[in-house]
N, CA, C, O and CB atoms as a CASP TS submission, in Angstrom:
PFRMAT TS
TARGET T0000
AUTHOR 0000-0000-0000
METHOD Language model
MODEL 1
PARENT N/A
ATOM      1  N   MET     1     101.970 165.036  57.290  1.00  0.00           N
ATOM      2  CA  MET     1     100.994 163.990  56.532  1.00  0.00           C
ATOM      3  C   MET     1     101.949 162.598  57.555  1.00  0.00           C
ATOM      4  O   MET     1     103.116 162.579  57.945  1.00  0.00           O
ATOM      5  CB  MET     1     101.161 163.989  54.174  1.00  0.00           C
ATOM      6  N   ASN     2     100.837 161.591  57.706  1.00  0.00           N
ATOM      7  CA  ASN     2     101.252 160.272  58.548  1.00  0.00           C
ATOM      8  C   ASN     2     100.759 159.136  57.436  1.00  0.00           C
ATOM      9  O   ASN     2      99.924 159.338  56.555  1.00  0.00           O
ATOM     10  CB  ASN     2     100.341 160.111  60.281  1.00  0.00           C
ATOM     11  N   LYS     3     101.374 158.063  57.652  1.00  0.00           N
ATOM     12  CA  LYS     3     101.225 156.918  57.221  1.00  0.00           C
ATOM     13  C   LYS     3     100.380 155.913  58.356  1.00  0.00           C
ATOM     14  O   LYS     3     100.761 155.463  59.436  1.00  0.00           O
ATOM     15  CB  LYS     3     102.607 156.499  56.839  1.00  0.00           C
ATOM     16  N   PHE     4      99.154 155.776  57.675  1.00  0.00           N
ATOM     17  CA  PHE     4      98.234 154.856  58.883  1.00  0.00           C
ATOM     18  C   PHE     4      98.063 153.821  58.100  1.00  0.00           C
ATOM     19  O   PHE     4      98.243 153.727  56.885  1.00  0.00           O
ATOM     20  CB  PHE     4      96.656 155.433  59.531  1.00  0.00           C
ATOM     21  N   THR     5      97.584 152.793  59.123  1.00  0.00           N
ATOM     22  CA  THR     5      96.903 151.555  59.124  1.00  0.00           C
ATOM     23  C   THR     5      95.753 151.589  59.353  1.00  0.00           C
ATOM     24  O   THR     5      95.616 152.232  60.393  1.00  0.00           O
ATOM     25  CB  THR     5      97.303 150.744  59.846  1.00  0.00           C
ATOM     26  N   CYS     6      94.425 151.129  58.825  1.00  0.00           N
ATOM     27  CA  CYS     6      93.108 151.132  59.098  1.00  0.00           C
ATOM     28  C   CYS     6      92.477 149.556  58.948  1.00  0.00           C
ATOM     29  O   CYS     6      92.444 148.951  57.877  1.00  0.00           O
ATOM     30  CB  CYS     6      92.451 152.200  58.125  1.00  0.00           C
ATOM     31  N   THR     7      91.978 149.014  60.258  1.00  0.00           N
ATOM     32  CA  THR     7      91.093 147.922  59.921  1.00  0.00           C
ATOM     33  C   THR     7      89.975 147.981  60.362  1.00  0.00           C
ATOM     34  O   THR     7      89.646 148.833  61.187  1.00  0.00           O
ATOM     35  CB  THR     7      91.465 146.822  60.234  1.00  0.00           C
ATOM     36  N   ARG     8      89.068 146.958  59.828  1.00  0.00           N
ATOM     37  CA  ARG     8      87.634 146.941  60.236  1.00  0.00           C
ATOM     38  C   ARG     8      87.430 145.312  60.069  1.00  0.00           C
ATOM     39  O   ARG     8      87.873 144.682  59.109  1.00  0.00           O
ATOM     40  CB  ARG     8      86.540 148.001  59.199  1.00  0.00           C
ATOM     41  N   SER     9      86.704 144.749  61.135  1.00  0.00           N
ATOM     42  CA  SER     9      86.151 143.259  61.133  1.00  0.00           C
ATOM     43  C   SER     9      84.726 143.145  60.783  1.00  0.00           C
ATOM     44  O   SER     9      83.895 143.807  61.405  1.00  0.00           O
ATOM     45  CB  SER     9      86.305 142.585  62.523  1.00  0.00           C
ATOM     46  N   LEU    10      84.368 142.308  59.778  1.00  0.00           N
ATOM     47  CA  LEU    10      82.703 142.050  59.532  1.00  0.00           C
ATOM     48  C   LEU    10      82.786 140.687  59.366  1.00  0.00           C
ATOM     49  O   LEU    10      83.272 140.031  58.444  1.00  0.00           O
ATOM     50  CB  LEU    10      81.883 142.814  58.147  1.00  0.00           C
ATOM     51  N   GLY    11      82.029 140.219  60.791  1.00  0.00           N
ATOM     52  CA  GLY    11      82.003 138.721  60.696  1.00  0.00           C
ATOM     53  C   GLY    11      83.479 137.876  60.608  1.00  0.00           C
ATOM     54  O   GLY    11      84.293 138.007  61.522  1.00  0.00           O
ATOM     55  N   GLU    12      83.742 137.057  59.518  1.00  0.00           N
ATOM     56  CA  GLU    12      84.687 136.376  59.337  1.00  0.00           C
ATOM     57  C   GLU    12      85.655 137.052  58.680  1.00  0.00           C
ATOM     58  O   GLU    12      86.758 136.506  58.675  1.00  0.00           O
ATOM     59  CB  GLU    12      84.370 135.365  58.833  1.00  0.00           C
ATOM     60  N   GLU    13      85.506 138.496  57.904  1.00  0.00           N
ATOM     61  CA  GLU    13      86.213 139.396  57.271  1.00  0.00           C
ATOM     62  C   GLU    13      87.000 140.405  58.104  1.00  0.00           C
ATOM     63  O   GLU    13      86.557 141.067  59.043  1.00  0.00           O
ATOM     64  CB  GLU    13      85.381 139.996  56.459  1.00  0.00           C
ATOM     65  N   ILE    14      88.067 140.414  57.676  1.00  0.00           N
ATOM     66  CA  ILE    14      88.872 141.719  58.104  1.00  0.00           C
ATOM     67  C   ILE    14      89.142 142.549  57.119  1.00  0.00           C
ATOM     68  O   ILE    14      89.845 142.127  56.201  1.00  0.00           O
ATOM     69  CB  ILE    14      90.140 141.484  58.695  1.00  0.00           C
ATOM     70  N   TYR    15      88.664 143.865  57.086  1.00  0.00           N
ATOM     71  CA  TYR    15      89.025 144.714  55.763  1.00  0.00           C
ATOM     72  C   TYR    15      90.567 145.581  56.335  1.00  0.00           C
ATOM     73  O   TYR    15      90.673 145.881  57.524  1.00  0.00           O
ATOM     74  CB  TYR    15      87.444 146.037  55.283  1.00  0.00           C
ATOM     75  N   TYR    16      91.644 145.899  55.356  1.00  0.00           N
ATOM     76  CA  TYR    16      92.287 146.815  55.854  1.00  0.00           C
ATOM     77  C   TYR    16      92.740 147.754  54.591  1.00  0.00           C
ATOM     78  O   TYR    16      92.355 147.648  53.426  1.00  0.00           O
ATOM     79  CB  TYR    16      93.354 146.222  56.711  1.00  0.00           C
ATOM     80  N   ALA    17      93.642 148.681  55.125  1.00  0.00           N
ATOM     81  CA  ALA    17      93.696 149.768  53.939  1.00  0.00           C
ATOM     82  C   ALA    17      95.489 150.408  54.654  1.00  0.00           C
ATOM     83  O   ALA    17      95.766 150.525  55.848  1.00  0.00           O
ATOM     84  CB  ALA    17      91.861 151.301  53.995  1.00  0.00           C
ATOM     85  N   THR    18      96.159 150.627  53.792  1.00  0.00           N
ATOM     86  CA  THR    18      97.257 151.024  54.460  1.00  0.00           C
ATOM     87  C   THR    18      97.606 152.890  53.678  1.00  0.00           C
ATOM     88  O   THR    18      97.940 152.943  52.495  1.00  0.00           O
ATOM     89  CB  THR    18      98.601 149.604  54.148  1.00  0.00           C
ATOM     90  N   LEU    19      97.487 154.033  54.386  1.00  0.00           N
ATOM     91  CA  LEU    19      97.459 155.029  53.448  1.00  0.00           C
ATOM     92  C   LEU    19      98.109 156.068  54.030  1.00  0.00           C
ATOM     93  O   LEU    19      98.518 156.003  55.189  1.00  0.00           O
ATOM     94  CB  LEU    19      96.186 155.378  52.994  1.00  0.00           C
ATOM     95  N   ILE    20      98.243 157.037  53.324  1.00  0.00           N
ATOM     96  CA  ILE    20      98.746 158.134  53.563  1.00  0.00           C
ATOM     97  C   ILE    20      97.596 159.420  53.819  1.00  0.00           C
ATOM     98  O   ILE    20      96.793 159.733  52.940  1.00  0.00           O
ATOM     99  CB  ILE    20      99.669 158.296  52.448  1.00  0.00           C
ATOM    100  N   ALA    21      97.645 159.975  54.912  1.00  0.00           N
ATOM    101  CA  ALA    21      96.628 161.332  55.345  1.00  0.00           C
ATOM    102  C   ALA    21      97.193 162.304  56.189  1.00  0.00           C
ATOM    103  O   ALA    21      98.224 162.259  56.859  1.00  0.00           O
ATOM    104  CB  ALA    21      95.323 160.934  56.157  1.00  0.00           C
ATOM    105  N   GLU    22      96.193 163.360  56.022  1.00  0.00           N
ATOM    106  CA  GLU    22      96.772 164.353  57.097  1.00  0.00           C
ATOM    107  C   GLU    22      96.205 163.977  58.680  1.00  0.00           C
ATOM    108  O   GLU    22      96.790 164.348  59.698  1.00  0.00           O
ATOM    109  CB  GLU    22      96.256 166.010  56.650  1.00  0.00           C
ATOM    110  N   ASN    23      95.129 163.283  58.670  1.00  0.00           N
ATOM    111  CA  ASN    23      94.836 162.746  60.318  1.00  0.00           C
ATOM    112  C   ASN    23      94.018 161.582  60.228  1.00  0.00           C
ATOM    113  O   ASN    23      93.638 161.041  59.190  1.00  0.00           O
ATOM    114  CB  ASN    23      93.965 163.871  61.359  1.00  0.00           C
ATOM    115  N   GLU    24      93.764 161.217  61.479  1.00  0.00           N
ATOM    116  CA  GLU    24      92.997 159.982  61.674  1.00  0.00           C
ATOM    117  C   GLU    24      91.579 159.976  60.893  1.00  0.00           C
ATOM    118  O   GLU    24      91.229 158.971  60.274  1.00  0.00           O
ATOM    119  CB  GLU    24      92.765 159.794  63.224  1.00  0.00           C
ATOM    120  N   GLU    25      90.765 161.159  60.951  1.00  0.00           N
ATOM    121  CA  GLU    25      89.720 161.087  60.491  1.00  0.00           C
ATOM    122  C   GLU    25      89.918 161.169  58.900  1.00  0.00           C
ATOM    123  O   GLU    25      89.149 160.323  58.445  1.00  0.00           O
ATOM    124  CB  GLU    25      88.930 162.023  61.131  1.00  0.00           C
ATOM    125  N   GLN    26      90.543 161.748  57.932  1.00  0.00           N
ATOM    126  CA  GLN    26      90.771 161.741  56.824  1.00  0.00           C
ATOM    127  C   GLN    26      91.276 159.955  56.710  1.00  0.00           C
ATOM    128  O   GLN    26      90.607 159.170  56.039  1.00  0.00           O
ATOM    129  CB  GLN    26      91.779 163.014  56.493  1.00  0.00           C
ATOM    130  N   ALA    27      91.933 159.727  57.107  1.00  0.00           N
ATOM    131  CA  ALA    27      92.388 158.230  56.884  1.00  0.00           C
ATOM    132  C   ALA    27      91.071 157.140  56.920  1.00  0.00           C
ATOM    133  O   ALA    27      90.828 156.366  55.994  1.00  0.00           O
ATOM    134  CB  ALA    27      93.531 157.807  58.176  1.00  0.00           C
ATOM    135  N   ARG    28      90.206 157.245  58.283  1.00  0.00           N
ATOM    136  CA  ARG    28      89.074 156.433  58.218  1.00  0.00           C
ATOM    137  C   ARG    28      88.174 156.906  57.017  1.00  0.00           C
ATOM    138  O   ARG    28      87.469 156.025  56.524  1.00  0.00           O
ATOM    139  CB  ARG    28      88.332 156.474  59.569  1.00  0.00           C
ATOM    140  N   ASP    29      88.105 157.971  56.557  1.00  0.00           N
ATOM    141  CA  ASP    29      87.012 158.345  55.289  1.00  0.00           C
ATOM    142  C   ASP    29      87.660 157.592  53.925  1.00  0.00           C
ATOM    143  O   ASP    29      87.020 156.855  53.175  1.00  0.00           O
ATOM    144  CB  ASP    29      86.895 160.312  54.968  1.00  0.00           C
ATOM    145  N   MET    30      89.077 157.952  53.783  1.00  0.00           N
ATOM    146  CA  MET    30      89.757 157.083  52.951  1.00  0.00           C
ATOM    147  C   MET    30      89.325 155.619  52.642  1.00  0.00           C
ATOM    148  O   MET    30      88.767 155.151  51.649  1.00  0.00           O
ATOM    149  CB  MET    30      90.930 157.050  53.446  1.00  0.00           C
ATOM    150  N   ALA    31      89.823 154.946  53.980  1.00  0.00           N
ATOM    151  CA  ALA    31      89.414 153.489  53.624  1.00  0.00           C
ATOM    152  C   ALA    31      88.356 153.103  53.476  1.00  0.00           C
ATOM    153  O   ALA    31      87.973 152.288  52.636  1.00  0.00           O
ATOM    154  CB  ALA    31      89.708 152.687  54.309  1.00  0.00           C
ATOM    155  N   LEU    32      87.711 153.680  54.331  1.00  0.00           N
ATOM    156  CA  LEU    32      85.915 153.422  54.000  1.00  0.00           C
ATOM    157  C   LEU    32      85.671 153.389  52.645  1.00  0.00           C
ATOM    158  O   LEU    32      85.262 152.354  52.119  1.00  0.00           O
ATOM    159  CB  LEU    32      84.829 154.664  54.547  1.00  0.00           C
ATOM    160  N   GLU    33      85.971 154.888  51.709  1.00  0.00           N
ATOM    161  CA  GLU    33      85.800 155.160  50.491  1.00  0.00           C
ATOM    162  C   GLU    33      86.058 154.100  49.717  1.00  0.00           C
ATOM    163  O   GLU    33      85.127 153.672  49.035  1.00  0.00           O
ATOM    164  CB  GLU    33      86.439 156.147  50.154  1.00  0.00           C
ATOM    165  N   GLU    34      87.299 153.475  49.650  1.00  0.00           N
ATOM    166  CA  GLU    34      88.140 152.703  48.959  1.00  0.00           C
ATOM    167  C   GLU    34      87.449 151.437  49.030  1.00  0.00           C
ATOM    168  O   GLU    34      86.924 150.970  48.019  1.00  0.00           O
ATOM    169  CB  GLU    34      89.533 152.705  49.459  1.00  0.00           C
ATOM    170  N   THR    35      87.412 150.918  50.003  1.00  0.00           N
ATOM    171  CA  THR    35      86.483 149.267  50.446  1.00  0.00           C
ATOM    172  C   THR    35      85.193 149.587  49.822  1.00  0.00           C
ATOM    173  O   THR    35      84.861 148.760  48.972  1.00  0.00           O
ATOM    174  CB  THR    35      86.135 148.828  52.449  1.00  0.00           C
ATOM    175  N   ASN    36      84.448 150.469  49.991  1.00  0.00           N
ATOM    176  CA  ASN    36      83.299 150.506  49.368  1.00  0.00           C
ATOM    177  C   ASN    36      83.462 150.575  47.928  1.00  0.00           C
ATOM    178  O   ASN    36      82.578 150.127  47.198  1.00  0.00           O
ATOM    179  CB  ASN    36      82.564 151.513  49.842  1.00  0.00           C
ATOM    180  N   LYS    37      84.340 151.011  47.534  1.00  0.00           N
ATOM    181  CA  LYS    37      84.584 151.284  45.790  1.00  0.00           C
ATOM    182  C   LYS    37      84.631 149.828  45.455  1.00  0.00           C
ATOM    183  O   LYS    37      83.888 149.339  44.605  1.00  0.00           O
ATOM    184  CB  LYS    37      86.230 152.226  45.195  1.00  0.00           C
ATOM    185  N   LYS    38      85.679 149.013  46.261  1.00  0.00           N
ATOM    186  CA  LYS    38      86.417 147.653  45.731  1.00  0.00           C
ATOM    187  C   LYS    38      85.297 146.459  46.125  1.00  0.00           C
ATOM    188  O   LYS    38      85.170 145.423  45.472  1.00  0.00           O
ATOM    189  CB  LYS    38      88.124 147.350  46.617  1.00  0.00           C
ATOM    190  N   TRP    39      84.533 146.793  47.285  1.00  0.00           N
ATOM    191  CA  TRP    39      83.864 145.478  47.668  1.00  0.00           C
ATOM    192  C   TRP    39      82.466 145.907  47.941  1.00  0.00           C
ATOM    193  O   TRP    39      82.047 145.692  49.078  1.00  0.00           O
ATOM    194  CB  TRP    39      84.545 144.704  48.978  1.00  0.00           C
ATOM    195  N   SER    40      81.632 146.512  47.032  1.00  0.00           N
ATOM    196  CA  SER    40      80.405 146.989  47.450  1.00  0.00           C
ATOM    197  C   SER    40      79.680 146.919  48.299  1.00  0.00           C
ATOM    198  O   SER    40      78.808 146.081  48.530  1.00  0.00           O
ATOM    199  CB  SER    40      79.848 146.869  46.977  1.00  0.00           C
ATOM    200  N   ARG    41      80.178 148.349  49.166  1.00  0.00           N
ATOM    201  CA  ARG    41      79.511 148.581  50.098  1.00  0.00           C
ATOM    202  C   ARG    41      80.020 148.055  51.661  1.00  0.00           C
ATOM    203  O   ARG    41      79.474 148.546  52.649  1.00  0.00           O
ATOM    204  CB  ARG    41      78.359 148.113  49.648  1.00  0.00           C
ATOM    205  N   SER    42      80.942 147.177  51.788  1.00  0.00           N
ATOM    206  CA  SER    42      81.761 146.456  52.703  1.00  0.00           C
ATOM    207  C   SER    42      82.351 147.447  53.757  1.00  0.00           C
ATOM    208  O   SER    42      82.811 147.097  54.843  1.00  0.00           O
ATOM    209  CB  SER    42      82.880 145.699  51.932  1.00  0.00           C
ATOM    210  N   GLY    43      82.286 148.578  53.350  1.00  0.00           N
ATOM    211  CA  GLY    43      83.163 149.585  54.594  1.00  0.00           C
ATOM    212  C   GLY    43      82.446 150.134  55.661  1.00  0.00           C
ATOM    213  O   GLY    43      82.938 150.932  56.459  1.00  0.00           O
ATOM    214  N   GLY    44      81.155 149.676  55.697  1.00  0.00           N
ATOM    215  CA  GLY    44      80.392 150.093  56.951  1.00  0.00           C
ATOM    216  C   GLY    44      80.505 151.804  57.187  1.00  0.00           C
ATOM    217  O   GLY    44      80.606 152.568  56.227  1.00  0.00           O
ATOM    218  N   ARG    45      80.474 152.240  58.506  1.00  0.00           N
ATOM    219  CA  ARG    45      80.750 153.676  58.822  1.00  0.00           C
ATOM    220  C   ARG    45      82.084 154.119  59.200  1.00  0.00           C
ATOM    221  O   ARG    45      82.946 153.314  59.554  1.00  0.00           O
ATOM    222  CB  ARG    45      79.949 154.069  59.842  1.00  0.00           C
ATOM    223  N   ALA    46      82.244 155.154  59.148  1.00  0.00           N
ATOM    224  CA  ALA    46      83.691 155.546  59.863  1.00  0.00           C
ATOM    225  C   ALA    46      84.327 154.895  61.146  1.00  0.00           C
ATOM    226  O   ALA    46      85.414 154.336  61.289  1.00  0.00           O
ATOM    227  CB  ALA    46      83.604 156.938  60.270  1.00  0.00           C
ATOM    228  N   ARG    47      83.327 155.138  62.015  1.00  0.00           N
ATOM    229  CA  ARG    47      83.671 154.891  63.242  1.00  0.00           C
ATOM    230  C   ARG    47      84.058 153.342  63.749  1.00  0.00           C
ATOM    231  O   ARG    47      84.535 153.009  64.834  1.00  0.00           O
ATOM    232  CB  ARG    47      82.624 155.414  63.920  1.00  0.00           C
ATOM    233  N   GLU    48      83.677 152.470  62.556  1.00  0.00           N
ATOM    234  CA  GLU    48      84.047 151.031  62.945  1.00  0.00           C
ATOM    235  C   GLU    48      85.389 150.755  62.366  1.00  0.00           C
ATOM    236  O   GLU    48      85.794 149.598  62.261  1.00  0.00           O
ATOM    237  CB  GLU    48      82.983 149.933  62.413  1.00  0.00           C
ATOM    238  N   TRP    49      86.050 151.719  62.010  1.00  0.00           N
ATOM    239  CA  TRP    49      87.562 151.425  61.553  1.00  0.00           C
ATOM    240  C   TRP    49      88.515 151.754  62.809  1.00  0.00           C
ATOM    241  O   TRP    49      88.300 152.749  63.502  1.00  0.00           O
ATOM    242  CB  TRP    49      88.034 152.440  60.161  1.00  0.00           C
ATOM    243  N   SER    50      89.303 151.101  63.001  1.00  0.00           N
ATOM    244  CA  SER    50      90.578 151.257  63.939  1.00  0.00           C
ATOM    245  C   SER    50      91.516 151.791  62.940  1.00  0.00           C
ATOM    246  O   SER    50      91.702 151.292  61.830  1.00  0.00           O
ATOM    247  CB  SER    50      91.177 149.803  64.701  1.00  0.00           C
ATOM    248  N   VAL    51      92.197 153.024  63.491  1.00  0.00           N
ATOM    249  CA  VAL    51      93.391 153.850  62.797  1.00  0.00           C
ATOM    250  C   VAL    51      94.377 153.652  63.766  1.00  0.00           C
ATOM    251  O   VAL    51      94.226 153.652  64.987  1.00  0.00           O
ATOM    252  CB  VAL    51      93.151 155.498  62.491  1.00  0.00           C
ATOM    253  N   ARG    52      95.420 153.479  63.105  1.00  0.00           N
ATOM    254  CA  ARG    52      96.937 153.551  64.042  1.00  0.00           C
ATOM    255  C   ARG    52      97.686 154.347  63.092  1.00  0.00           C
ATOM    256  O   ARG    52      97.320 154.468  61.923  1.00  0.00           O
ATOM    257  CB  ARG    52      97.869 151.914  64.415  1.00  0.00           C
ATOM    258  N   VAL    53      98.819 154.942  63.607  1.00  0.00           N
ATOM    259  CA  VAL    53      99.772 155.702  63.008  1.00  0.00           C
ATOM    260  C   VAL    53     100.960 154.813  62.842  1.00  0.00           C
ATOM    261  O   VAL    53     101.280 154.149  63.828  1.00  0.00           O
ATOM    262  CB  VAL    53     100.055 156.937  63.778  1.00  0.00           C
ATOM    263  N   LEU    54     101.712 154.687  61.675  1.00  0.00           N
ATOM    264  CA  LEU    54     102.733 153.921  61.152  1.00  0.00           C
ATOM    265  C   LEU    54     103.726 154.764  61.364  1.00  0.00           C
ATOM    266  O   LEU    54     104.528 154.648  62.290  1.00  0.00           O
ATOM    267  CB  LEU    54     102.613 153.459  59.795  1.00  0.00           C
ATOM    268  N   GLU    55     103.729 155.537  60.640  1.00  0.00           N
ATOM    269  CA  GLU    55     104.984 156.530  60.510  1.00  0.00           C
ATOM    270  C   GLU    55     104.697 158.323  60.258  1.00  0.00           C
ATOM    271  O   GLU    55     104.195 158.827  59.253  1.00  0.00           O
ATOM    272  CB  GLU    55     105.862 155.919  59.095  1.00  0.00           C
ATOM    273  N   SER    56     105.038 158.825  61.122  1.00  0.00           N
ATOM    274  CA  SER    56     104.832 160.613  61.491  1.00  0.00           C
ATOM    275  C   SER    56     105.743 161.227  60.411  1.00  0.00           C
ATOM    276  O   SER    56     106.803 160.608  60.324  1.00  0.00           O
ATOM    277  CB  SER    56     105.480 161.230  63.307  1.00  0.00           C
ATOM    278  N   GLY    57     105.623 162.393  59.459  1.00  0.00           N
ATOM    279  CA  GLY    57     106.366 163.379  58.832  1.00  0.00           C
ATOM    280  C   GLY    57     106.480 162.551  57.458  1.00  0.00           C
ATOM    281  O   GLY    57     107.556 162.567  56.860  1.00  0.00           O
ATOM    282  N   VAL    58     105.411 161.844  56.959  1.00  0.00           N
ATOM    283  CA  VAL    58     105.728 161.348  55.582  1.00  0.00           C
ATOM    284  C   VAL    58     105.210 162.343  54.552  1.00  0.00           C
ATOM    285  O   VAL    58     104.305 163.114  54.870  1.00  0.00           O
ATOM    286  CB  VAL    58     105.092 159.922  55.323  1.00  0.00           C
ATOM    287  N   GLU    59     105.749 162.362  53.319  1.00  0.00           N
ATOM    288  CA  GLU    59     105.718 163.395  52.174  1.00  0.00           C
ATOM    289  C   GLU    59     104.016 162.915  51.352  1.00  0.00           C
ATOM    290  O   GLU    59     103.687 161.792  50.971  1.00  0.00           O
ATOM    291  CB  GLU    59     107.434 163.121  50.935  1.00  0.00           C
ATOM    292  N   GLY    60     103.193 164.219  51.287  1.00  0.00           N
ATOM    293  CA  GLY    60     102.039 163.711  50.558  1.00  0.00           C
ATOM    294  C   GLY    60     102.294 163.732  49.116  1.00  0.00           C
ATOM    295  O   GLY    60     103.389 164.127  48.717  1.00  0.00           O
ATOM    296  N   PRO    61     101.388 163.344  48.295  1.00  0.00           N
ATOM    297  CA  PRO    61      99.951 163.749  48.753  1.00  0.00           C
ATOM    298  C   PRO    61      99.030 162.628  49.514  1.00  0.00           C
ATOM    299  O   PRO    61      99.608 161.573  49.775  1.00  0.00           O
ATOM    300  CB  PRO    61      99.155 164.193  47.447  1.00  0.00           C
ATOM    301  N   ALA    62      97.668 162.748  49.894  1.00  0.00           N
ATOM    302  CA  ALA    62      97.285 161.999  50.839  1.00  0.00           C
ATOM    303  C   ALA    62      96.787 160.757  49.413  1.00  0.00           C
ATOM    304  O   ALA    62      96.497 160.924  48.228  1.00  0.00           O
ATOM    305  CB  ALA    62      96.031 162.837  52.088  1.00  0.00           C
ATOM    306  N   ARG    63      96.886 159.628  50.247  1.00  0.00           N
ATOM    307  CA  ARG    63      96.426 158.296  48.825  1.00  0.00           C
ATOM    308  C   ARG    63      96.476 157.135  49.870  1.00  0.00           C
ATOM    309  O   ARG    63      96.779 157.022  51.058  1.00  0.00           O
ATOM    310  CB  ARG    63      97.911 157.929  47.104  1.00  0.00           C
ATOM    311  N   ILE    64      95.956 156.180  48.682  1.00  0.00           N
ATOM    312  CA  ILE    64      95.737 154.695  49.561  1.00  0.00           C
ATOM    313  C   ILE    64      97.418 153.848  48.657  1.00  0.00           C
ATOM    314  O   ILE    64      97.835 153.746  47.504  1.00  0.00           O
ATOM    315  CB  ILE    64      93.489 153.563  48.986  1.00  0.00           C
ATOM    316  N   ILE    65      97.846 153.456  49.948  1.00  0.00           N
ATOM    317  CA  ILE    65      98.984 152.502  49.253  1.00  0.00           C
ATOM    318  C   ILE    65      98.538 150.931  48.990  1.00  0.00           C
ATOM    319  O   ILE    65      98.952 150.270  48.038  1.00  0.00           O
ATOM    320  CB  ILE    65     100.362 152.453  50.290  1.00  0.00           C
ATOM    321  N   ASP    66      97.798 150.541  49.803  1.00  0.00           N
ATOM    322  CA  ASP    66      97.213 148.934  49.780  1.00  0.00           C
ATOM    323  C   ASP    66      95.677 149.116  50.495  1.00  0.00           C
ATOM    324  O   ASP    66      95.305 149.928  51.343  1.00  0.00           O
ATOM    325  CB  ASP    66      98.378 147.658  50.882  1.00  0.00           C
ATOM    326  N   CYS    67      95.090 148.249  49.945  1.00  0.00           N
ATOM    327  CA  CYS    67      93.474 148.040  50.488  1.00  0.00           C
ATOM    328  C   CYS    67      93.209 146.632  49.967  1.00  0.00           C
ATOM    329  O   CYS    67      93.462 146.178  48.850  1.00  0.00           O
ATOM    330  CB  CYS    67      92.190 149.257  49.784  1.00  0.00           C
ATOM    331  N   GLY    68      92.630 146.024  51.046  1.00  0.00           N
ATOM    332  CA  GLY    68      92.267 144.369  50.885  1.00  0.00           C
ATOM    333  C   GLY    68      91.609 143.932  51.933  1.00  0.00           C
ATOM    334  O   GLY    68      91.392 144.763  52.814  1.00  0.00           O
ATOM    335  N   TYR    69      91.121 142.549  52.127  1.00  0.00           N
ATOM    336  CA  TYR    69      90.653 141.993  53.097  1.00  0.00           C
ATOM    337  C   TYR    69      91.186 140.479  53.154  1.00  0.00           C
ATOM    338  O   TYR    69      91.744 139.824  52.273  1.00  0.00           O
ATOM    339  CB  TYR    69      89.263 142.178  53.032  1.00  0.00           C
ATOM    340  N   ARG    70      90.864 140.157  54.372  1.00  0.00           N
ATOM    341  CA  ARG    70      91.205 138.198  54.321  1.00  0.00           C
ATOM    342  C   ARG    70      90.332 137.898  55.512  1.00  0.00           C
ATOM    343  O   ARG    70      89.945 138.710  56.353  1.00  0.00           O
ATOM    344  CB  ARG    70      93.240 137.458  54.705  1.00  0.00           C
ATOM    345  N   GLU    71      90.070 136.552  55.452  1.00  0.00           N
ATOM    346  CA  GLU    71      89.219 135.905  56.526  1.00  0.00           C
ATOM    347  C   GLU    71      89.739 135.677  57.705  1.00  0.00           C
ATOM    348  O   GLU    71      90.937 135.454  57.533  1.00  0.00           O
ATOM    349  CB  GLU    71      88.757 134.751  56.190  1.00  0.00           C
ATOM    350  N   ALA    72      89.462 135.616  58.814  1.00  0.00           N
ATOM    351  CA  ALA    72      89.830 135.357  60.410  1.00  0.00           C
ATOM    352  C   ALA    72      90.030 134.204  60.334  1.00  0.00           C
ATOM    353  O   ALA    72      90.350 133.564  61.336  1.00  0.00           O
ATOM    354  CB  ALA    72      88.847 135.632  61.576  1.00  0.00           C
TER
END
C-alpha cells in the first residue's frame, strides 16, 4: 500500500484527498467517490485527478485520511 495525495481543480476551487490505496487507479477512484459524497458530485471524472505517491510501504487497509477543498 502507498500513501497518496490527489488533487483536482474546478474553476476557482481545488479539491484534494490524502489517502492510503494499493495503486493510482484505486487512489483516483477513492478521491472521486469521497468528493462526490461530501460535495454533491464535484469530483468529476477519475482522469481529472492528479495523483502522487507521498510514501511507499504503508500499512493498510485502504482508507481516506483527509479530504477537502479550498479556493485558488
